C-alpha positions as CSV (number, residue, x, y, z in Angstrom):
1,M,23.5,-26.5,4.7
2,V,25.6,-28.8,7.5
3,P,25.4,-25.9,10.5
4,H,21.4,-25.7,9.5
5,L,20.8,-29.6,9.9
6,K,23.0,-30.2,12.6
7,P,20.4,-29.1,15.7
8,R,17.9,-30.8,13.9
9,W,20.2,-33.8,14.0
10,E,20.4,-33.5,17.7
11,Q,16.9,-32.9,18.0
12,A,15.9,-36.2,16.7
13,K,18.9,-38.3,18.5
14,E,17.2,-37.2,21.8
15,A,13.7,-37.4,21.0
16,R,15.1,-40.6,20.1
17,G,17.2,-41.6,23.4
18,E,19.8,-43.0,20.3
19,E,21.2,-41.9,17.2
20,P,18.7,-42.6,14.5
21,R,19.9,-43.8,10.9
22,L,20.5,-41.4,8.8
23,V,19.1,-42.0,4.8
24,E,19.6,-39.9,1.7
25,P,18.3,-40.5,-1.2
26,L,20.2,-38.4,-3.1
27,C,23.4,-38.3,-1.5
28,G,25.5,-36.2,-4.1
29,G,28.9,-35.7,-2.8
30,L,28.3,-36.8,0.7
31,A,28.5,-33.2,2.3
32,I,26.4,-33.7,4.8
33,A,27.0,-37.3,5.7
34,L,30.8,-36.4,6.1
35,G,29.4,-33.1,8.1
36,L,27.2,-35.1,10.5
37,L,29.5,-38.3,10.8
38,P,26.8,-41.2,11.4
39,E,27.5,-44.0,12.8
40,R,24.5,-46.0,10.5
41,A,23.6,-44.6,7.6
42,L,22.0,-45.3,3.8
43,L,22.8,-43.2,1.6
44,N,21.7,-43.9,-2.1
45,D,22.4,-41.8,-5.7
46,L,21.1,-41.7,-9.2
47,N,24.8,-41.7,-10.4
48,P,26.3,-44.9,-10.0
49,H,29.8,-43.4,-10.6
50,N,29.4,-42.0,-7.0
51,V,28.1,-44.6,-5.4
52,N,31.3,-46.5,-7.3
53,F,33.9,-44.3,-5.6
54,F,32.5,-44.3,-1.9
55,R,32.1,-47.9,-1.8
56,W,35.7,-48.0,-2.9
57,L,36.6,-45.6,-0.1
58,Q,35.0,-48.1,2.1
59,R,37.4,-50.8,0.5
60,G,40.5,-48.4,1.3
61,L,40.9,-46.9,-2.5
62,E,44.9,-46.3,-3.9
63,I,44.9,-44.8,-6.9
64,R,47.9,-46.0,-9.2
65,I,46.5,-43.8,-12.3
66,E,48.9,-41.2,-13.3
67,M,47.5,-37.6,-12.3
68,A,48.3,-34.3,-13.6
69,N,46.5,-30.8,-14.3
70,E,47.3,-31.2,-18.5
71,R,44.9,-31.7,-20.8
72,G,46.2,-34.1,-22.8
73,L,45.7,-36.6,-20.5
74,Y,42.7,-35.9,-19.2
75,N,41.5,-36.1,-22.3
76,R,43.0,-39.9,-22.7
77,H,41.5,-40.6,-18.9
78,R,38.2,-39.3,-19.9
79,D,38.3,-41.3,-23.3
80,R,39.6,-44.6,-20.8
81,F,36.7,-44.2,-18.4
82,N,33.7,-43.9,-21.0
83,A,35.1,-47.0,-22.8
84,L,35.1,-48.7,-19.2
85,I,31.5,-47.6,-18.9
86,A,30.9,-49.0,-22.6
87,D,32.4,-52.2,-21.7
88,G,30.4,-52.8,-18.4
89,L,33.3,-52.0,-16.1
90,Q,32.6,-49.0,-14.4
91,E,32.4,-50.7,-11.0
92,T,35.9,-51.3,-11.1
93,E,38.6,-49.6,-8.6
94,E,40.3,-48.2,-12.0
95,A,36.9,-46.4,-12.4
96,A,36.9,-45.2,-9.6
97,S,40.2,-43.9,-9.5
98,L,39.2,-42.1,-12.8
99,F,36.3,-40.3,-11.9
100,Y,38.3,-39.1,-8.6
101,Y,40.9,-37.6,-11.3
102,L,38.5,-36.2,-13.8
103,N,36.2,-34.8,-10.9
104,R,39.1,-32.8,-9.4
105,T,40.3,-31.6,-13.3
106,C,37.4,-30.8,-15.1
107,Y,36.1,-27.9,-15.7
108,N,34.3,-25.5,-12.6
109,G,34.2,-29.4,-10.4
110,L,31.3,-30.6,-12.7
111,C,30.2,-34.1,-12.6
112,R,28.2,-34.8,-15.8
113,F,26.9,-37.1,-18.2
114,N,25.3,-37.2,-21.5
115,R,22.3,-39.0,-22.9
116,K,24.5,-41.9,-23.5
117,G,25.8,-42.0,-19.7
118,Q,29.2,-40.8,-21.2
119,F,30.9,-38.2,-19.2
120,N,31.3,-35.2,-21.0
121,V,32.7,-31.7,-19.1
122,P,35.7,-30.1,-20.6
123,F,39.2,-29.9,-19.0
124,G,39.4,-27.4,-16.4
125,Q,40.9,-23.9,-15.7
126,H,42.9,-24.7,-12.7
127,L,46.3,-23.4,-11.9
128,T,47.0,-25.9,-9.1
129,I,45.4,-28.9,-7.9
130,K,46.1,-31.4,-5.1
131,Y,45.8,-34.8,-5.5
132,A,45.3,-37.5,-3.2
133,T,46.6,-41.3,-4.0
134,D,45.2,-42.8,-0.8
135,F,42.3,-42.0,1.5
136,P,43.2,-44.3,5.0
137,E,40.5,-42.4,7.2
138,F,37.4,-43.4,4.9
139,P,37.2,-47.5,5.4
140,A,36.5,-47.0,9.5
141,L,34.2,-43.8,8.7
142,M,32.9,-45.4,6.4
143,A,32.1,-48.9,8.0
144,G,28.2,-48.3,8.9
145,W,27.4,-46.6,5.7
146,E,25.4,-48.7,2.7
147,F,25.8,-47.2,-0.6
148,T,23.1,-48.2,-3.1
149,T,21.8,-46.3,-6.8
150,G,18.5,-46.2,-8.0
151,D,15.4,-44.5,-7.4
152,F,14.5,-43.0,-3.8
153,E,11.4,-45.2,-3.9
154,S,13.5,-48.4,-3.9
155,L,15.0,-47.7,-0.2
156,R,13.9,-49.7,2.3
157,L,12.9,-47.4,5.2
158,R,12.7,-47.7,9.3
159,P,10.2,-45.7,10.4
160,D,12.3,-43.7,12.2
161,D,15.1,-43.3,10.3
162,F,16.0,-39.3,10.0
163,I,15.9,-38.7,6.1
164,Y,18.1,-35.7,4.4
165,A,16.5,-35.2,0.5
166,D,18.6,-32.5,-1.5
167,P,17.0,-33.1,-5.3
168,P,18.6,-30.8,-8.1
169,Y,17.6,-26.9,-7.3
170,D,14.1,-26.4,-9.5
171,V,15.6,-24.4,-12.4
172,E,15.2,-24.8,-16.3
173,F,19.0,-27.0,-15.9
174,T,18.5,-30.1,-14.2
175,Q,20.0,-32.9,-16.1
176,Y,23.8,-33.7,-14.9
177,S,22.8,-37.4,-15.9
178,K,21.5,-39.2,-18.5
179,E,18.3,-40.1,-16.1
180,V,15.9,-36.6,-15.7
181,F,14.7,-35.0,-12.3
182,G,12.6,-32.9,-13.4
183,W,9.1,-31.3,-11.7
184,P,6.9,-34.5,-11.7
185,E,10.1,-36.4,-9.8
186,Q,10.0,-33.3,-7.5
187,V,6.3,-33.9,-6.5
188,R,7.0,-37.7,-6.5
189,L,9.9,-36.7,-4.1
190,A,7.7,-34.8,-1.7
191,E,4.4,-37.3,-1.6
192,W,7.2,-39.9,-0.6
193,L,9.1,-38.0,2.1
194,A,5.4,-37.2,3.2
195,S,4.7,-40.2,3.8
196,H,7.5,-41.0,6.2
197,P,6.3,-41.2,9.9
198,G,9.6,-40.4,11.0
199,P,11.8,-36.8,11.3
200,V,12.6,-35.5,7.6
201,V,14.6,-32.6,6.1
202,L,14.2,-31.1,2.4
203,S,16.5,-28.7,0.7
204,N,15.8,-27.0,-2.1
205,Q,15.6,-23.4,-4.1
206,A,12.9,-21.6,-3.2
207,T,10.9,-21.2,-5.9
208,D,6.7,-20.3,-5.9
209,R,5.8,-23.7,-6.9
210,V,8.2,-25.3,-4.5
211,L,7.1,-23.6,-1.6
212,K,3.9,-24.2,-2.2
213,L,4.6,-27.9,-3.1
214,Y,6.1,-28.3,0.9
215,D,2.8,-26.4,2.2
216,E,0.5,-28.4,0.8
217,Y,2.2,-31.6,2.6
218,D,2.0,-29.3,5.4
219,F,5.8,-29.1,6.0
220,D,7.5,-26.5,8.4
221,M,9.6,-24.3,6.2
222,E,12.1,-22.1,6.6
223,I,14.1,-19.4,4.2
224,L,18.1,-19.4,3.7
225,N,20.6,-17.8,1.5
226,A,22.4,-20.3,0.2
227,P,26.0,-19.4,-2.1
228,R,26.0,-21.5,-5.3
229,M,29.1,-23.7,-4.8
230,I,29.2,-24.8,-8.7
231,S,27.2,-23.4,-11.7
232,C,27.9,-23.7,-15.5
233,N,29.3,-20.1,-15.8
234,G,31.0,-19.8,-12.4
235,D,28.3,-17.6,-10.7
236,R,28.0,-17.6,-7.3
237,T,24.9,-15.3,-6.6
238,K,23.2,-16.2,-3.3
239,A,19.9,-17.9,-3.7
240,E,17.0,-18.3,-1.8
241,E,16.8,-21.9,-0.2
242,V,14.0,-23.5,1.9
243,V,14.8,-25.9,4.5
244,A,11.4,-28.0,4.8
245,T,10.9,-30.0,8.0
246,R,8.1,-32.7,8.8
247,N,7.9,-34.5,11.8
248,L,10.4,-32.1,14.2
249,S,9.0,-30.1,16.7
250,R,8.8,-26.5,16.1
């Protein structure tokens, strides 16, 4: 999405006369923020473990746990991570380190939690994995970024914020965390985005009801063929994706 978003980001900068603040209500793995590299950003996600990892990157995370592409070690680290969650210690540096290791080592790169909030992805099938133990470039890069976790409607927006929203695809399976993001949440997100006076860009799978929803809120829409980077069965079939925009000149 970054190549499609950059021209719109530059357009918003020119219209404002300076770089706006990037707001991502569903920031996921930070692909957009790391692609645009804004000076200021408000980055939110429902997954608190994502956010904890990013906050520790800001502080200069150094990973000291053992890391290897081994099933036994993976299962022990997964059990330890879930124990930290159960004990209310999910915001620790150890939890951030374990989250990194699990996400690198698990099946198909999935980040999935059950209804109890436990990480439940099985061991992966990678032949080799290159692990990092420190991330020295990130503290300076993220210095002007604020990370939050919670519902998108709780975000305190500024009128000229540039919002990019990338909700879960409108498909039958969308539950990668204990929180559900179903059709009512898709509608609520569309209403919230439409109420923002500043520039807005959304991407989602181009299902009939998604197209109808954003047409009702007078978004401009463009259809793209988007590669599926992650799926439960490894399918990489291209899917039609819609890029919907508001408050950006055509």
